[in-house]
Phi, psi and omega in degrees: 000163176272137181210153177257117185239139177264120180266323174194166181308125181087356181243087181248130184226143169267120189226164170263123180226165180294147171296133183295144172277141180261149173271173183300332182262016183240165171235155173261123183252131170276111187282122181262329178207140179215130184259162174267121176274155175303329179288339178293331187292306176294332177298315182284319189268331190233308193263334186079184182245175181291330177225157177209150354291154184225133170285119182276174174105121180225004176250103189203166176217161179180185179246146181286126179274316174203156185233140174290160186292341179246028184269005178093197187273054177230150182215171181305135179099343179295138176269130186218158162242166191227113168298123191280347180281133173246094184287156181288331180078359186244330185290170182304319185285325174296319179297332177275355182082011177262073189293333177298338182260012180308140184264356182210060188262163167249165184204122178295131177091354175224325179247345172210168187305136181257208196248008177278067187199172179285332179219155174214143174266129186224143176295142179299334179286351182254023182254141175231118184290143183257137170295150184297335184280352180269127183288165178299316184288325173296317180297325178291344179262012180299324181299304178298327178295317179296322176297322178295315180296323179296319178297319180291328175292316178299330179284346184067030182301137178229155177307137178093356181268156177265147187225134171253125179250107183264104184109098184266047171275191185304314182292316178299322181286332172287323176299321177299313180296323177296312182299319181297316183281350181244026165083029175298139180285326176205137179240123179245120179259135181234132176198174176255349180264116177303326180299319180290323178293326176296317178296317180302317179297320181291337179266359173121006176296134179282327181222137176241129185236126175276117185294342179273001185232079175102185185274110184293312184297324177296318179295318179298317181293325175295318184285336185249358181072040175128352180133150181281158175288323185224138170228130180237128176264117177256358188273326185079008179273123183307321179297324178288319178302315180291321182296327180303326180299326182271355181270342187264160178279178171303141185064019179287162180241132179242129178241132178252116179243321182298137182268125182253330189056030180224163178285158176236105182264128180250132180283171175302320179295319179299312183294319177300318181298316179302316183285309187293327180261007175051055181277147172260129175240120187232149174266155175226124184227114176060208194201022191251120180225184183263144351288136186307136005275352174110174187290335178293325178285311179293326177293327178293318176299317179295319179299320179289325175299330182267012170115348176293151186203156174269356190306313181282342183279331183287122181261335183222130176243112194228166172267165179298327180297337182272358185298308181302320182294320182291324177292328175296320178296319178298318180298330181288341179080160178070017185252120181281132171205159173237251174273124175262128183236136177250148182233093186303333181249013176100155182294321182295317179299327181270357183061035189296133175079000182264000000 
């Protein structure tokens, strides 16, 4: 089969490799759509993976080609998406049902072969059945959507509240769609890319703010009458993380989801603001809870049934052969992209963009 494999940082190749053999508790999935996660970019370009060579890709959907005898209530032809975390089930956090905090996990696309290939072998416990009305590419975006829902849950978002979404990438844009469909009083999208702000507006943002043009927190306070109830940073940029603190009202909640791999320095004024206005600052990591994969995943499927979609978020629809080239463009900088999606069996087979 054709697969995209990472040999070392900066060395990504589309190759022919054997179709994986499945174990009794696994199924073989014919991959119809697979997306590039933000975490794939530093993995491919800078840090490498836990093992190599490795088939990358963990955001995907497909149909079951064949099922092992102990793979559960799934059979050939079933349409599925796949939560990529394989928790140990034994550690303290797994026992509490907090699978995102598992201390000895496996993970498709980073610790074992992923889905940027024509086929992948997956444990039966990692399957989530798809309703017929959800497209392959929307289903492949269930992972970023679930991360968005997890962040909004961590924020304690409630109907009637105002929300600032810092970073209008795929996860931020799913959070926007969730907030819109769940009664946000005002949604403010912040980014530095005009193209992303245009998409945010088309998906329901009430206000779009370019972070490179003026004081964001001042604009947010003007638009909300003193500050938003919730601010979530999806960008991972330290300046944005810090700015979120200044965007919320008293008793506001700030959630940090974007990964920066950088320090976050807070000034005396920042710290005083956190204490005096009794702000909550919370982290959000992944999306897996009990019963596995959890309500963020099932909620994402429901959100898509109710009209949320990745269609406008996808900026590039590509074949597996184009994978090395697109990562080279990303490495060069100054290249606009949002969600990049690959179709191992072609766009027509996946009904892409329809």
